C-alpha positions, 0 to 999 in steps of 0.5 A: 973501712966502707970500702972494704965492706964494698970489697967484701960484699963483692967477693962474696956475691961472686963466690954466691955466683960461683956457687950457684953456677956450680950448683946448677951444673950439678943439677944438669948433670942429674938431669942429663944422666936421668934423660940417659938412663930413660932413653936407653930404657925406652931403647930395651923397652922398644927391642923387647916389643919387637921381639915379642912381635917378631916371635908373635909372627914366628909362632902364627906362620903358615895359618893364613899362608902369608908366611909359611916359608921354612915348614916342612914340606909335606907331599900330598897322598900319593904325589908322584914324580920328581921329588913327588911334585906331581899330582896324578889323575888318570890310570898309572898304567896309560901309555900317554902323559900329558904333564900341566903346570897351573895356577889356580888363578890364572885365567888363560889356565882356566881357558885351557880347562874349560876348553879340553876338560872333555876330552881329556876325561874320556881319554882319562876313563878309557885308560889312555891318559893320565895326567900329572899335574903341578900347581904354581903361584905364578899369579900370587908373583905378579898380581900380589896376594895369596890365592894361587898358594892357598888355592893349591894347598886345598887342591892338595888337602883335597888329594889326601881325601881322594877328591882331587880331580873334583876339587881341582874342577871346582876350582878353576869352573869357580875362579874369581876374576884375576885381580879378586884374591878371593882365593886368599881366604880358606873360608871360600875354598871351604865353601867350594869344597862343599860342591865336592861330596864328602870333601867338607870333613873335618880333616879337610878343613884342618889341613886348608886352614893349617896350611899343611902343604904349603911348603910343598906348593911353594917347592912346586913353584920353586921347580917350575921357576927352575924349568923356565917355562914361558907360562902357565899353563904349560902342557906337555904331552910325553914330554914335548910341549904341545900347546906352545905351537902358534903356528899349528894350534892344539885343539882338543880333537888333536889332543885325542889324535895324538893320544889314540895314535899312541896307544895304537902304535902309530904316533904320539906327541912326537908326530905331526898333529892332523887338522881338526874337523874344527879347525878352531885354534886353542886357548892362547898360552897366557897368565893374563886376562886379556889371553884368557878373553882370546883363548875363549874365543878360539877355543873348539871344545865345549865346557863338560860337567866334573870329574867323579869325586875319586881317582881311577 
């Protein structure tokens, strides 16, 4: 009887072990199912969270100029030329047209403006020259940041207020170092607007802070790239690049002579420029800081005061 009892006990023990194993397996299945449910739920929450973040970014697009693509292209008041991508200074009836591609962060552009501002303003005042400004964001692409875009948008806002020439000059006269993206801050641009009488208004501030013309600036920069220009500044007189010939470099005096000759019907951009009295060279046409230093050392014209606060 004891052997039978022992056998029965062993069978019971085996059954009990199998039952415990089955129970443990069921528990493990339950735990696995719960874990999978939690993983799926977490993934769903993550996706929803990401969607919320993307939505927030989209909702804030254009507020700081960092993500303005896709917005409406709003040209500033009075914009002219192909696709209304130029801002004109001077009188429409002027015989000669100077086309200038510039970036407000570009040191060589500042050198050009500092050295040629006086003669350009003189020729504009005489009704001999009109200037079509095209704005680019080359330095933003090369150095990073958004100062070129933000400053160009602010300049377009100034055009809406009829104050572009004066604000354009203020931006170049107060240009930060190339590596300093100070113009990315709207507060800085609004501060400089205070230097132009009548510009710092609620309408101007709203235009700057909302990035009203950001998409227009981007379209202008696309046109600059499509034109395959060598860099900024690019300066053309009646369609001819007059700033790239280093064998016969441009000077303010040569520019004046060419415009005056065109007004008299005796020449212009197509005519070979006469040597200037000073014989000095122009600013180097490059967007680098070293080129800017070279430009300042070679320049042949003194700096001048800003233009008036309204267009002719």
